[in-house]
Structures are given as C-alpha cells and as structure tokens.
C-alpha positions in Angstrom: -1.1 -24.7 21.2 -0.8 -21.5 19.2 -2.5 -22.1 15.5 -0.2 -20.9 12.8 -0.9 -18.4 9.9 0.0 -19.3 6.4 3.1 -17.4 6.6 4.6 -19.0 9.7 3.8 -22.3 8.0 7.6 -23.6 6.8 7.7 -26.1 4.7 8.5 -28.7 6.9 4.8 -28.7 7.7 4.0 -29.9 4.1 3.0 -33.2 3.4 2.6 -35.7 0.5 0.2 -37.9 -0.3 0.3 -40.6 -2.9 -2.6 -40.2 -5.4 -5.4 -42.5 -6.0 -4.9 -42.1 -9.5 -1.8 -43.4 -10.0 0.0 -45.3 -13.4 0.8 -48.9 -11.2 -0.6 -48.7 -7.7 -4.4 -49.4 -6.8 -6.0 -48.6 -3.4 -9.2 -48.7 -1.7 -7.9 -46.2 1.1 -8.9 -43.1 1.4 -7.1 -39.5 0.7 -6.1 -37.9 4.2 -6.7 -34.2 2.3 -9.2 -32.2 3.8 -10.6 -28.8 3.5 -8.7 -28.0 6.5 -5.2 -29.1 5.2 -5.1 -29.0 2.0 -2.8 -26.0 1.8 -0.2 -28.2 3.5 -1.3 -32.0 2.0 -0.2 -32.5 -1.6 -1.0 -35.3 -3.9 2.1 -36.6 -5.7 1.6 -39.0 -9.2 3.3 -42.4 -9.4 5.1 -41.0 -12.2 6.7 -38.0 -9.4 7.6 -40.8 -6.7 9.6 -42.3 -8.9 11.7 -39.5 -10.2 14.9 -38.7 -8.1 14.2 -35.1 -8.5 10.9 -35.7 -6.2 12.7 -37.3 -3.0 16.1 -34.6 -3.4 14.3 -31.4 -4.4 10.8 -31.6 -2.9 11.2 -33.3 0.4 14.9 -32.4 0.5 16.3 -36.2 1.1 20.2 -36.4 0.8 21.9 -39.0 -1.7 24.6 -39.5 1.1 21.8 -41.3 3.3 19.4 -42.6 0.4 20.2 -44.7 -2.8 18.0 -43.7 -5.2 19.1 -46.6 -8.1 16.0 -49.0 -7.2 13.6 -46.1 -8.4 15.3 -46.9 -12.3 13.7 -50.4 -12.3 10.0 -48.8 -10.6 11.6 -49.5 -7.2 11.5 -47.3 -3.9 14.9 -45.1 -2.4 16.6 -47.2 0.2 18.8 -46.1 3.0 22.6 -46.5 2.7 24.2 -49.1 4.7 
C-alpha cells in the first residue's frame, strides 16, 4: 500500500478521541494518539462532545440521520428511527 503525503490526506483520515481530561468522565484507558498519528488524531473535550456543532460541522453528521436532542441533558446523539 502506498503511503500518503500530508497533502494527500483528507478529512476522512482524521480521527477524534475523547480526552482523558474531561469534566464528566474518568477512564483508565490510554490514548491512541502517538507520534506517528498525531497529525490525524485529535482530542475532543467533554464540552465539545456535548455540542451539536461538533457532530454536524466537525464530523459531518446529518440531522436527517441523527437526533441530537439528548445532548442538552448530557446524553449522546442517537440514530433517528
């Protein structure tokens, strides 16, 4: 498989990881961010994960597919039925 250069990478190649330093959650898990992927894996704060704009603008999720109503009460997006 041919290696991609920085310029060839697209937003699809980016990944997001909930930061271990967040307001509500605690975890003993380790980060997936390494020197090799630091340009593609971005930490997400708890506050960002509770904002609809993170899902719609950053991740490109559609309101036609996802219900973001639970975010206001500390929940997570859910697939619409």
